[in-house]
PyMOL Python script that loads the backbone (N, CA, C, O; Angstrom):
from pymol import cmd

cmd.read_pdbstr("""\
ATOM      1  N   MET A   1      -2.063 -58.724  -8.434  1.00  0.00           N
ATOM      2  CA  MET A   1      -3.099 -58.495  -7.450  1.00  0.00           C
ATOM      3  C   MET A   1      -2.622 -57.533  -6.364  1.00  0.00           C
ATOM      4  O   MET A   1      -3.375 -56.652  -5.950  1.00  0.00           O
ATOM      5  N   GLY A   2      -1.389 -57.688  -5.899  1.00  0.00           N
ATOM      6  CA  GLY A   2      -0.858 -56.825  -4.847  1.00  0.00           C
ATOM      7  C   GLY A   2      -0.684 -55.390  -5.320  1.00  0.00           C
ATOM      8  O   GLY A   2      -0.872 -54.446  -4.553  1.00  0.00           O
ATOM      9  N   GLU A   3      -0.323 -55.233  -6.594  1.00  0.00           N
ATOM     10  CA  GLU A   3      -0.129 -53.887  -7.138  1.00  0.00           C
ATOM     11  C   GLU A   3      -1.449 -53.119  -7.188  1.00  0.00           C
ATOM     12  O   GLU A   3      -1.475 -51.914  -6.936  1.00  0.00           O
ATOM     13  N   GLN A   4      -2.523 -53.795  -7.505  1.00  0.00           N
ATOM     14  CA  GLN A   4      -3.829 -53.149  -7.577  1.00  0.00           C
ATOM     15  C   GLN A   4      -4.260 -52.668  -6.184  1.00  0.00           C
ATOM     16  O   GLN A   4      -4.836 -51.588  -6.054  1.00  0.00           O
ATOM     17  N   LYS A   5      -3.986 -53.458  -5.157  1.00  0.00           N
ATOM     18  CA  LYS A   5      -4.334 -53.044  -3.790  1.00  0.00           C
ATOM     19  C   LYS A   5      -3.518 -51.836  -3.372  1.00  0.00           C
ATOM     20  O   LYS A   5      -4.035 -50.949  -2.694  1.00  0.00           O
ATOM     21  N   ARG A   6      -2.250 -51.784  -3.763  1.00  0.00           N
ATOM     22  CA  ARG A   6      -1.414 -50.636  -3.430  1.00  0.00           C
ATOM     23  C   ARG A   6      -1.916 -49.377  -4.110  1.00  0.00           C
ATOM     24  O   ARG A   6      -1.883 -48.299  -3.516  1.00  0.00           O
ATOM     25  N   LYS A   7      -2.383 -49.496  -5.350  1.00  0.00           N
ATOM     26  CA  LYS A   7      -2.921 -48.339  -6.056  1.00  0.00           C
ATOM     27  C   LYS A   7      -4.195 -47.839  -5.376  1.00  0.00           C
ATOM     28  O   LYS A   7      -4.403 -46.631  -5.263  1.00  0.00           O
ATOM     29  N   GLU A   8      -5.035 -48.747  -4.929  1.00  0.00           N
ATOM     30  CA  GLU A   8      -6.252 -48.349  -4.233  1.00  0.00           C
ATOM     31  C   GLU A   8      -5.920 -47.701  -2.892  1.00  0.00           C
ATOM     32  O   GLU A   8      -6.567 -46.733  -2.493  1.00  0.00           O
ATOM     33  N   ALA A   9      -4.914 -48.233  -2.193  1.00  0.00           N
ATOM     34  CA  ALA A   9      -4.528 -47.689  -0.893  1.00  0.00           C
ATOM     35  C   ALA A   9      -3.842 -46.337  -1.049  1.00  0.00           C
ATOM     36  O   ALA A   9      -3.933 -45.496  -0.154  1.00  0.00           O
ATOM     37  N   ALA A  10      -3.163 -46.114  -2.162  1.00  0.00           N
ATOM     38  CA  ALA A  10      -2.432 -44.875  -2.389  1.00  0.00           C
ATOM     39  C   ALA A  10      -3.293 -43.802  -3.061  1.00  0.00           C
ATOM     40  O   ALA A  10      -2.785 -42.762  -3.479  1.00  0.00           O
ATOM     41  N   LYS A  11      -4.577 -44.062  -3.159  1.00  0.00           N
ATOM     42  CA  LYS A  11      -5.473 -43.097  -3.793  1.00  0.00           C
ATOM     43  C   LYS A  11      -5.460 -41.800  -2.987  1.00  0.00           C
ATOM     44  O   LYS A  11      -5.769 -41.798  -1.795  1.00  0.00           O
ATOM     45  N   THR A  12      -5.103 -40.712  -3.638  1.00  0.00           N
ATOM     46  CA  THR A  12      -4.973 -39.445  -2.929  1.00  0.00           C
ATOM     47  C   THR A  12      -6.331 -38.779  -2.760  1.00  0.00           C
ATOM     48  O   THR A  12      -7.187 -38.813  -3.645  1.00  0.00           O
ATOM     49  N   GLU A  13      -6.490 -38.184  -1.611  1.00  0.00           N
ATOM     50  CA  GLU A  13      -7.717 -37.451  -1.311  1.00  0.00           C
ATOM     51  C   GLU A  13      -7.311 -36.128  -0.699  1.00  0.00           C
ATOM     52  O   GLU A  13      -6.479 -36.086   0.207  1.00  0.00           O
ATOM     53  N   PHE A  14      -7.900 -35.038  -1.195  1.00  0.00           N
ATOM     54  CA  PHE A  14      -7.562 -33.716  -0.695  1.00  0.00           C
ATOM     55  C   PHE A  14      -8.111 -33.527   0.720  1.00  0.00           C
ATOM     56  O   PHE A  14      -9.144 -34.088   1.084  1.00  0.00           O
ATOM     57  N   ILE A  15      -7.403 -32.736   1.492  1.00  0.00           N
ATOM     58  CA  ILE A  15      -7.841 -32.459   2.858  1.00  0.00           C
ATOM     59  C   ILE A  15      -9.069 -31.558   2.838  1.00  0.00           C
ATOM     60  O   ILE A  15     -10.023 -31.774   3.586  1.00  0.00           O
ATOM     61  N   PHE A  16      -9.037 -30.551   1.980  1.00  0.00           N
ATOM     62  CA  PHE A  16     -10.140 -29.599   1.895  1.00  0.00           C
ATOM     63  C   PHE A  16     -11.011 -29.909   0.689  1.00  0.00           C
ATOM     64  O   PHE A  16     -10.557 -30.480  -0.302  1.00  0.00           O
ATOM     65  N   GLY A  17     -12.272 -29.519   0.800  1.00  0.00           N
ATOM     66  CA  GLY A  17     -13.202 -29.701  -0.309  1.00  0.00           C
ATOM     67  C   GLY A  17     -13.267 -28.454  -1.175  1.00  0.00           C
ATOM     68  O   GLY A  17     -12.571 -27.469  -0.930  1.00  0.00           O
ATOM     69  N   LYS A  18     -14.112 -28.518  -2.186  1.00  0.00           N
ATOM     70  CA  LYS A  18     -14.273 -27.400  -3.115  1.00  0.00           C
ATOM     71  C   LYS A  18     -14.796 -26.156  -2.399  1.00  0.00           C
ATOM     72  O   LYS A  18     -14.397 -25.036  -2.720  1.00  0.00           O
ATOM     73  N   LYS A  19     -15.676 -26.353  -1.445  1.00  0.00           N
ATOM     74  CA  LYS A  19     -16.253 -25.245  -0.689  1.00  0.00           C
ATOM     75  C   LYS A  19     -15.165 -24.529   0.127  1.00  0.00           C
ATOM     76  O   LYS A  19     -15.160 -23.302   0.222  1.00  0.00           O
ATOM     77  N   ASN A  20     -14.252 -25.303   0.709  1.00  0.00           N
ATOM     78  CA  ASN A  20     -13.161 -24.707   1.479  1.00  0.00           C
ATOM     79  C   ASN A  20     -12.285 -23.823   0.602  1.00  0.00           C
ATOM     80  O   ASN A  20     -11.916 -22.717   0.997  1.00  0.00           O
ATOM     81  N   TYR A  21     -11.958 -24.308  -0.570  1.00  0.00           N
ATOM     82  CA  TYR A  21     -11.100 -23.544  -1.473  1.00  0.00           C
ATOM     83  C   TYR A  21     -11.785 -22.274  -1.968  1.00  0.00           C
ATOM     84  O   TYR A  21     -11.126 -21.255  -2.175  1.00  0.00           O
ATOM     85  N   LYS A  22     -13.100 -22.327  -2.160  1.00  0.00           N
ATOM     86  CA  LYS A  22     -13.831 -21.121  -2.562  1.00  0.00           C
ATOM     87  C   LYS A  22     -13.722 -20.047  -1.485  1.00  0.00           C
ATOM     88  O   LYS A  22     -13.441 -18.884  -1.775  1.00  0.00           O
ATOM     89  N   PHE A  23     -13.949 -20.459  -0.233  1.00  0.00           N
ATOM     90  CA  PHE A  23     -13.849 -19.496   0.856  1.00  0.00           C
ATOM     91  C   PHE A  23     -12.418 -18.993   1.033  1.00  0.00           C
ATOM     92  O   PHE A  23     -12.210 -17.829   1.377  1.00  0.00           O
ATOM     93  N   MET A  24     -11.437 -19.855   0.801  1.00  0.00           N
ATOM     94  CA  MET A  24     -10.039 -19.426   0.900  1.00  0.00           C
ATOM     95  C   MET A  24      -9.716 -18.369  -0.159  1.00  0.00           C
ATOM     96  O   MET A  24      -9.029 -17.390   0.132  1.00  0.00           O
ATOM     97  N   LEU A  25     -10.203 -18.563  -1.370  1.00  0.00           N
ATOM     98  CA  LEU A  25      -9.961 -17.574  -2.425  1.00  0.00           C
ATOM     99  C   LEU A  25     -10.681 -16.258  -2.131  1.00  0.00           C
ATOM    100  O   LEU A  25     -10.146 -15.183  -2.399  1.00  0.00           O
ATOM    101  N   ILE A  26     -11.891 -16.342  -1.580  1.00  0.00           N
ATOM    102  CA  ILE A  26     -12.606 -15.122  -1.206  1.00  0.00           C
ATOM    103  C   ILE A  26     -11.841 -14.384  -0.114  1.00  0.00           C
ATOM    104  O   ILE A  26     -11.685 -13.165  -0.180  1.00  0.00           O
ATOM    105  N   GLY A  27     -11.367 -15.111   0.883  1.00  0.00           N
ATOM    106  CA  GLY A  27     -10.588 -14.500   1.954  1.00  0.00           C
ATOM    107  C   GLY A  27      -9.305 -13.882   1.451  1.00  0.00           C
ATOM    108  O   GLY A  27      -8.922 -12.795   1.884  1.00  0.00           O
ATOM    109  N   LEU A  28      -8.642 -14.561   0.547  1.00  0.00           N
ATOM    110  CA  LEU A  28      -7.408 -14.029  -0.035  1.00  0.00           C
ATOM    111  C   LEU A  28      -7.683 -12.751  -0.825  1.00  0.00           C
ATOM    112  O   LEU A  28      -6.886 -11.813  -0.790  1.00  0.00           O
ATOM    113  N   GLY A  29      -8.798 -12.715  -1.530  1.00  0.00           N
ATOM    114  CA  GLY A  29      -9.181 -11.514  -2.268  1.00  0.00           C
ATOM    115  C   GLY A  29      -9.484 -10.341  -1.345  1.00  0.00           C
ATOM    116  O   GLY A  29      -9.126  -9.203  -1.649  1.00  0.00           O
ATOM    117  N   VAL A  30     -10.145 -10.612  -0.215  1.00  0.00           N
ATOM    118  CA  VAL A  30     -10.457  -9.549   0.742  1.00  0.00           C
ATOM    119  C   VAL A  30      -9.165  -9.015   1.371  1.00  0.00           C
ATOM    120  O   VAL A  30      -9.023  -7.808   1.567  1.00  0.00           O
ATOM    121  N   ILE A  31      -8.230  -9.909   1.686  1.00  0.00           N
ATOM    122  CA  ILE A  31      -6.938  -9.479   2.239  1.00  0.00           C
ATOM    123  C   ILE A  31      -6.183  -8.626   1.221  1.00  0.00           C
ATOM    124  O   ILE A  31      -5.634  -7.581   1.569  1.00  0.00           O
ATOM    125  N   ALA A  32      -6.157  -9.069  -0.030  1.00  0.00           N
ATOM    126  CA  ALA A  32      -5.466  -8.310  -1.074  1.00  0.00           C
ATOM    127  C   ALA A  32      -6.116  -6.936  -1.264  1.00  0.00           C
ATOM    128  O   ALA A  32      -5.413  -5.941  -1.436  1.00  0.00           O
ATOM    129  N   LEU A  33      -7.450  -6.873  -1.235  1.00  0.00           N
ATOM    130  CA  LEU A  33      -8.139  -5.595  -1.358  1.00  0.00           C
ATOM    131  C   LEU A  33      -7.773  -4.664  -0.207  1.00  0.00           C
ATOM    132  O   LEU A  33      -7.584  -3.465  -0.410  1.00  0.00           O
ATOM    133  N   GLY A  34      -7.673  -5.213   0.998  1.00  0.00           N
ATOM    134  CA  GLY A  34      -7.276  -4.411   2.145  1.00  0.00           C
ATOM    135  C   GLY A  34      -5.881  -3.828   1.983  1.00  0.00           C
ATOM    136  O   GLY A  34      -5.657  -2.657   2.289  1.00  0.00           O
ATOM    137  N   PHE A  35      -4.945  -4.636   1.503  1.00  0.00           N
ATOM    138  CA  PHE A  35      -3.589  -4.131   1.305  1.00  0.00           C
ATOM    139  C   PHE A  35      -3.517  -3.116   0.161  1.00  0.00           C
ATOM    140  O   PHE A  35      -2.729  -2.172   0.217  1.00  0.00           O
ATOM    141  N   ILE A  36      -4.326  -3.306  -0.857  1.00  0.00           N
ATOM    142  CA  ILE A  36      -4.360  -2.335  -1.956  1.00  0.00           C
ATOM    143  C   ILE A  36      -4.908  -0.999  -1.462  1.00  0.00           C
ATOM    144  O   ILE A  36      -4.396   0.059  -1.827  1.00  0.00           O
ATOM    145  N   LEU A  37      -5.952  -1.049  -0.629  1.00  0.00           N
ATOM    146  CA  LEU A  37      -6.515   0.192  -0.093  1.00  0.00           C
ATOM    147  C   LEU A  37      -5.557   0.887   0.873  1.00  0.00           C
ATOM    148  O   LEU A  37      -5.614   2.105   1.039  1.00  0.00           O
ATOM    149  N   MET A  38      -4.684   0.116   1.506  1.00  0.00           N
ATOM    150  CA  MET A  38      -3.722   0.687   2.436  1.00  0.00           C
ATOM    151  C   MET A  38      -2.570   1.399   1.733  1.00  0.00           C
ATOM    152  O   MET A  38      -1.921   2.261   2.325  1.00  0.00           O
ATOM    153  N   SER A  39      -2.319   1.053   0.502  1.00  0.00           N
ATOM    154  CA  SER A  39      -1.145   1.590  -0.195  1.00  0.00           C
ATOM    155  C   SER A  39      -1.363   3.036  -0.624  1.00  0.00           C
ATOM    156  O   SER A  39      -2.489   3.534  -0.654  1.00  0.00           O
ATOM    157  N   GLY A  40      -0.268   3.686  -0.951  1.00  0.00           N
ATOM    158  CA  GLY A  40      -0.325   5.055  -1.446  1.00  0.00           C
ATOM    159  C   GLY A  40      -0.381   6.078  -0.338  1.00  0.00           C
ATOM    160  O   GLY A  40      -0.209   5.749   0.836  1.00  0.00           O
ATOM    161  N   GLY A  41      -0.621   7.318  -0.712  1.00  0.00           N
ATOM    162  CA  GLY A  41      -0.749   8.392   0.253  1.00  0.00           C
ATOM    163  C   GLY A  41       0.549   9.067   0.621  1.00  0.00           C
ATOM    164  O   GLY A  41       0.564  10.007   1.416  1.00  0.00           O
ATOM    165  N   GLY A  42       1.625   8.600   0.056  1.00  0.00           N
ATOM    166  CA  GLY A  42       2.912   9.211   0.347  1.00  0.00           C
ATOM    167  C   GLY A  42       3.111  10.481  -0.470  1.00  0.00           C
ATOM    168  O   GLY A  42       2.290  10.840  -1.314  1.00  0.00           O
ATOM    169  N   SER A  43       4.202  11.132  -0.199  1.00  0.00           N
ATOM    170  CA  SER A  43       4.520  12.363  -0.907  1.00  0.00           C
ATOM    171  C   SER A  43       5.720  12.109  -1.813  1.00  0.00           C
ATOM    172  O   SER A  43       6.608  11.327  -1.472  1.00  0.00           O
ATOM    173  N   ASP A  44       5.743  12.767  -2.961  1.00  0.00           N
ATOM    174  CA  ASP A  44       6.884  12.629  -3.862  1.00  0.00           C
ATOM    175  C   ASP A  44       8.116  13.334  -3.298  1.00  0.00           C
ATOM    176  O   ASP A  44       9.246  12.899  -3.522  1.00  0.00           O
ATOM    177  N   ASP A  45       7.897  14.397  -2.583  1.00  0.00           N
ATOM    178  CA  ASP A  45       8.983  15.155  -1.975  1.00  0.00           C
ATOM    179  C   ASP A  45       9.066  14.785  -0.490  1.00  0.00           C
ATOM    180  O   ASP A  45       8.092  14.988   0.235  1.00  0.00           O
ATOM    181  N   PRO A  46      10.187  14.252  -0.018  1.00  0.00           N
ATOM    182  CA  PRO A  46      10.273  13.841   1.386  1.00  0.00           C
ATOM    183  C   PRO A  46      10.213  15.010   2.371  1.00  0.00           C
ATOM    184  O   PRO A  46       9.999  14.785   3.562  1.00  0.00           O
ATOM    185  N   ASN A  47      10.392  16.232   1.915  1.00  0.00           N
ATOM    186  CA  ASN A  47      10.336  17.393   2.797  1.00  0.00           C
ATOM    187  C   ASN A  47       8.927  17.948   2.969  1.00  0.00           C
ATOM    188  O   ASN A  47       8.716  18.862   3.765  1.00  0.00           O
ATOM    189  N   VAL A  48       7.953  17.399   2.224  1.00  0.00           N
ATOM    190  CA  VAL A  48       6.573  17.882   2.272  1.00  0.00           C
ATOM    191  C   VAL A  48       5.710  16.805   2.914  1.00  0.00           C
ATOM    192  O   VAL A  48       5.712  15.654   2.478  1.00  0.00           O
ATOM    193  N   PHE A  49       4.969  17.188   3.957  1.00  0.00           N
ATOM    194  CA  PHE A  49       4.074  16.249   4.652  1.00  0.00           C
ATOM    195  C   PHE A  49       2.741  16.176   3.915  1.00  0.00           C
ATOM    196  O   PHE A  49       2.159  17.201   3.558  1.00  0.00           O
ATOM    197  N   ASN A  50       2.268  14.956   3.692  1.00  0.00           N
ATOM    198  CA  ASN A  50       0.989  14.740   3.036  1.00  0.00           C
ATOM    199  C   ASN A  50       0.024  14.128   4.050  1.00  0.00           C
ATOM    200  O   ASN A  50       0.218  12.980   4.451  1.00  0.00           O
ATOM    201  N   PRO A  51      -1.007  14.855   4.475  1.00  0.00           N
ATOM    202  CA  PRO A  51      -1.934  14.308   5.482  1.00  0.00           C
ATOM    203  C   PRO A  51      -2.847  13.204   4.947  1.00  0.00           C
ATOM    204  O   PRO A  51      -3.634  12.651   5.714  1.00  0.00           O
ATOM    205  N   GLU A  52      -2.769  12.867   3.662  1.00  0.00           N
ATOM    206  CA  GLU A  52      -3.584  11.797   3.072  1.00  0.00           C
ATOM    207  C   GLU A  52      -3.274  10.437   3.686  1.00  0.00           C
ATOM    208  O   GLU A  52      -4.096   9.525   3.594  1.00  0.00           O
ATOM    209  N   ILE A  53      -2.116  10.279   4.305  1.00  0.00           N
ATOM    210  CA  ILE A  53      -1.785   8.966   4.891  1.00  0.00           C
ATOM    211  C   ILE A  53      -2.646   8.675   6.113  1.00  0.00           C
ATOM    212  O   ILE A  53      -2.723   7.526   6.550  1.00  0.00           O
ATOM    213  N   PHE A  54      -3.292   9.689   6.670  1.00  0.00           N
ATOM    214  CA  PHE A  54      -4.122   9.494   7.852  1.00  0.00           C
ATOM    215  C   PHE A  54      -5.607   9.558   7.553  1.00  0.00           C
ATOM    216  O   PHE A  54      -6.393   9.844   8.456  1.00  0.00           O
ATOM    217  N   ASN A  55      -6.018   9.303   6.326  1.00  0.00           N
ATOM    218  CA  ASN A  55      -7.451   9.362   6.039  1.00  0.00           C
ATOM    219  C   ASN A  55      -8.151   8.085   6.509  1.00  0.00           C
ATOM    220  O   ASN A  55      -7.498   7.107   6.874  1.00  0.00           O
ATOM    221  N   TRP A  56      -9.485   8.107   6.496  1.00  0.00           N
ATOM    222  CA  TRP A  56     -10.296   7.030   7.047  1.00  0.00           C
ATOM    223  C   TRP A  56     -10.062   5.697   6.322  1.00  0.00           C
ATOM    224  O   TRP A  56     -10.089   4.634   6.942  1.00  0.00           O
ATOM    225  N   ARG A  57      -9.840   5.765   5.038  1.00  0.00           N
ATOM    226  CA  ARG A  57      -9.662   4.549   4.247  1.00  0.00           C
ATOM    227  C   ARG A  57      -8.424   3.778   4.670  1.00  0.00           C
ATOM    228  O   ARG A  57      -8.463   2.552   4.769  1.00  0.00           O
ATOM    229  N   ARG A  58      -7.331   4.478   4.920  1.00  0.00           N
ATOM    230  CA  ARG A  58      -6.073   3.804   5.266  1.00  0.00           C
ATOM    231  C   ARG A  58      -5.971   3.429   6.736  1.00  0.00           C
ATOM    232  O   ARG A  58      -5.261   2.485   7.082  1.00  0.00           O
ATOM    233  N   ILE A  59      -6.666   4.149   7.604  1.00  0.00           N
ATOM    234  CA  ILE A  59      -6.554   3.904   9.039  1.00  0.00           C
ATOM    235  C   ILE A  59      -7.613   2.930   9.546  1.00  0.00           C
ATOM    236  O   ILE A  59      -7.326   2.130  10.436  1.00  0.00           O
ATOM    237  N   ARG A  60      -8.812   2.975   9.009  1.00  0.00           N
ATOM    238  CA  ARG A  60      -9.908   2.148   9.519  1.00  0.00           C
ATOM    239  C   ARG A  60     -10.361   1.057   8.534  1.00  0.00           C
ATOM    240  O   ARG A  60     -10.427  -0.116   8.905  1.00  0.00           O
ATOM    241  N   LEU A  61     -10.662   1.420   7.328  1.00  0.00           N
ATOM    242  CA  LEU A  61     -11.260   0.483   6.371  1.00  0.00           C
ATOM    243  C   LEU A  61     -10.288  -0.623   5.960  1.00  0.00           C
ATOM    244  O   LEU A  61     -10.633  -1.802   6.038  1.00  0.00           O
ATOM    245  N   ALA A  62      -9.094  -0.268   5.528  1.00  0.00           N
ATOM    246  CA  ALA A  62      -8.150  -1.256   5.008  1.00  0.00           C
ATOM    247  C   ALA A  62      -7.729  -2.276   6.067  1.00  0.00           C
ATOM    248  O   ALA A  62      -7.766  -3.472   5.781  1.00  0.00           O
ATOM    249  N   PRO A  63      -7.327  -1.864   7.282  1.00  0.00           N
ATOM    250  CA  PRO A  63      -6.994  -2.882   8.288  1.00  0.00           C
ATOM    251  C   PRO A  63      -8.193  -3.739   8.676  1.00  0.00           C
ATOM    252  O   PRO A  63      -8.040  -4.926   8.963  1.00  0.00           O
ATOM    253  N   GLY A  64      -9.391  -3.141   8.686  1.00  0.00           N
ATOM    254  CA  GLY A  64     -10.588  -3.923   8.963  1.00  0.00           C
ATOM    255  C   GLY A  64     -10.822  -4.996   7.912  1.00  0.00           C
ATOM    256  O   GLY A  64     -11.201  -6.120   8.239  1.00  0.00           O
ATOM    257  N   LEU A  65     -10.598  -4.650   6.652  1.00  0.00           N
ATOM    258  CA  LEU A  65     -10.745  -5.641   5.574  1.00  0.00           C
ATOM    259  C   LEU A  65      -9.714  -6.753   5.689  1.00  0.00           C
ATOM    260  O   LEU A  65     -10.024  -7.918   5.438  1.00  0.00           O
ATOM    261  N   VAL A  66      -8.491  -6.401   6.067  1.00  0.00           N
ATOM    262  CA  VAL A  66      -7.453  -7.422   6.229  1.00  0.00           C
ATOM    263  C   VAL A  66      -7.838  -8.380   7.350  1.00  0.00           C
ATOM    264  O   VAL A  66      -7.718  -9.595   7.193  1.00  0.00           O
ATOM    265  N   LEU A  67      -8.297  -7.848   8.476  1.00  0.00           N
ATOM    266  CA  LEU A  67      -8.720  -8.712   9.584  1.00  0.00           C
ATOM    267  C   LEU A  67      -9.927  -9.562   9.212  1.00  0.00           C
ATOM    268  O   LEU A  67     -10.011 -10.730   9.593  1.00  0.00           O
ATOM    269  N   LEU A  68     -10.863  -8.975   8.467  1.00  0.00           N
ATOM    270  CA  LEU A  68     -12.013  -9.740   7.987  1.00  0.00           C
ATOM    271  C   LEU A  68     -11.566 -10.873   7.063  1.00  0.00           C
ATOM    272  O   LEU A  68     -12.097 -11.981   7.135  1.00  0.00           O
ATOM    273  N   GLY A  69     -10.594 -10.594   6.198  1.00  0.00           N
ATOM    274  CA  GLY A  69     -10.067 -11.624   5.305  1.00  0.00           C
ATOM    275  C   GLY A  69      -9.408 -12.760   6.066  1.00  0.00           C
ATOM    276  O   GLY A  69      -9.562 -13.926   5.703  1.00  0.00           O
ATOM    277  N   PHE A  70      -8.671 -12.425   7.127  1.00  0.00           N
ATOM    278  CA  PHE A  70      -8.062 -13.480   7.949  1.00  0.00           C
ATOM    279  C   PHE A  70      -9.135 -14.293   8.665  1.00  0.00           C
ATOM    280  O   PHE A  70      -8.985 -15.503   8.837  1.00  0.00           O
ATOM    281  N   GLY A  71     -10.208 -13.639   9.080  1.00  0.00           N
ATOM    282  CA  GLY A  71     -11.324 -14.367   9.683  1.00  0.00           C
ATOM    283  C   GLY A  71     -11.978 -15.321   8.700  1.00  0.00           C
ATOM    284  O   GLY A  71     -12.344 -16.437   9.066  1.00  0.00           O
ATOM    285  N   ILE A  72     -12.128 -14.892   7.462  1.00  0.00           N
ATOM    286  CA  ILE A  72     -12.688 -15.764   6.426  1.00  0.00           C
ATOM    287  C   ILE A  72     -11.759 -16.942   6.173  1.00  0.00           C
ATOM    288  O   ILE A  72     -12.224 -18.060   5.953  1.00  0.00           O
ATOM    289  N   GLU A  73     -10.458 -16.705   6.201  1.00  0.00           N
ATOM    290  CA  GLU A  73      -9.495 -17.801   6.013  1.00  0.00           C
ATOM    291  C   GLU A  73      -9.602 -18.833   7.135  1.00  0.00           C
ATOM    292  O   GLU A  73      -9.568 -20.035   6.872  1.00  0.00           O
ATOM    293  N   VAL A  74      -9.731 -18.376   8.376  1.00  0.00           N
ATOM    294  CA  VAL A  74      -9.878 -19.304   9.508  1.00  0.00           C
ATOM    295  C   VAL A  74     -11.167 -20.097   9.351  1.00  0.00           C
ATOM    296  O   VAL A  74     -11.180 -21.306   9.580  1.00  0.00           O
ATOM    297  N   TYR A  75     -12.248 -19.436   8.964  1.00  0.00           N
ATOM    298  CA  TYR A  75     -13.511 -20.130   8.729  1.00  0.00           C
ATOM    299  C   TYR A  75     -13.365 -21.176   7.619  1.00  0.00           C
ATOM    300  O   TYR A  75     -13.900 -22.279   7.727  1.00  0.00           O
ATOM    301  N   ALA A  76     -12.646 -20.829   6.564  1.00  0.00           N
ATOM    302  CA  ALA A  76     -12.472 -21.765   5.448  1.00  0.00           C
ATOM    303  C   ALA A  76     -11.681 -22.993   5.881  1.00  0.00           C
ATOM    304  O   ALA A  76     -11.939 -24.099   5.407  1.00  0.00           O
ATOM    305  N   ILE A  77     -10.727 -22.804   6.774  1.00  0.00           N
ATOM    306  CA  ILE A  77      -9.933 -23.939   7.240  1.00  0.00           C
ATOM    307  C   ILE A  77     -10.767 -24.840   8.150  1.00  0.00           C
ATOM    308  O   ILE A  77     -10.667 -26.065   8.078  1.00  0.00           O
ATOM    309  N   LEU A  78     -11.589 -24.231   9.005  1.00  0.00           N
ATOM    310  CA  LEU A  78     -12.369 -25.008   9.966  1.00  0.00           C
ATOM    311  C   LEU A  78     -13.662 -25.573   9.389  1.00  0.00           C
ATOM    312  O   LEU A  78     -14.303 -26.407  10.028  1.00  0.00           O
ATOM    313  N   LEU A  79     -14.056 -25.139   8.203  1.00  0.00           N
ATOM    314  CA  LEU A  79     -15.300 -25.581   7.580  1.00  0.00           C
ATOM    315  C   LEU A  79     -15.229 -27.063   7.232  1.00  0.00           C
ATOM    316  O   LEU A  79     -14.248 -27.531   6.654  1.00  0.00           O
ATOM    317  N   ASN A  80     -16.276 -27.791   7.590  1.00  0.00           N
ATOM    318  CA  ASN A  80     -16.343 -29.211   7.272  1.00  0.00           C
ATOM    319  C   ASN A  80     -16.957 -29.371   5.889  1.00  0.00           C
ATOM    320  O   ASN A  80     -18.140 -29.080   5.713  1.00  0.00           O
ATOM    321  N   PRO A  81     -16.185 -29.827   4.898  1.00  0.00           N
ATOM    322  CA  PRO A  81     -16.732 -29.926   3.527  1.00  0.00           C
ATOM    323  C   PRO A  81     -17.718 -31.062   3.351  1.00  0.00           C
ATOM    324  O   PRO A  81     -18.488 -31.058   2.391  1.00  0.00           O
ATOM    325  N   ASN A  82     -17.718 -32.029   4.245  1.00  0.00           N
ATOM    326  CA  ASN A  82     -18.598 -33.195   4.100  1.00  0.00           C
ATOM    327  C   ASN A  82     -19.961 -32.981   4.727  1.00  0.00           C
ATOM    328  O   ASN A  82     -20.876 -33.772   4.497  1.00  0.00           O
ATOM    329  N   LYS A  83     -20.115 -31.924   5.516  1.00  0.00           N
ATOM    330  CA  LYS A  83     -21.383 -31.639   6.167  1.00  0.00           C
ATOM    331  C   LYS A  83     -22.368 -31.065   5.148  1.00  0.00           C
ATOM    332  O   LYS A  83     -22.047 -30.124   4.422  1.00  0.00           O
ATOM    333  N   LYS A  84     -23.539 -31.628   5.103  1.00  0.00           N
ATOM    334  CA  LYS A  84     -24.548 -31.185   4.135  1.00  0.00           C
ATOM    335  C   LYS A  84     -25.431 -30.134   4.736  1.00  0.00           C
ATOM    336  O   LYS A  84     -26.341 -29.638   4.072  1.00  0.00           O
TER     337      LYS A  84
END
""", "prot")
cmd.dss("prot")
cmd.show_as("cartoon", "prot")
cmd.util.cbc("prot")
cmd.orient("prot")
C-alpha cells in the first residue's frame, strides 16, 4: 500500500506544456535563421575588402530576427499552458 502511494506522489509532470514547446521550437528556428543570414560575406583573400559584409541583410535583418527569436523564447517561457 505504501509503495503505491509513493508511485502516485512521484508522478512526474512537465513544467511546460505542448504549446510552450511549440513556441520554443519556433523561436529557436527564428534565431537559427537569423544566424544563418548573418553568416558569410567574407573575402577569400585577406588583402581584398568585400563590402558585402555591410549589406542590409547582415546589418539589419539578421540581428532583428535574432532579437525577435529571443522575444518568442521569452513569450514561450512565460506562456501559461493551462489557460484556455
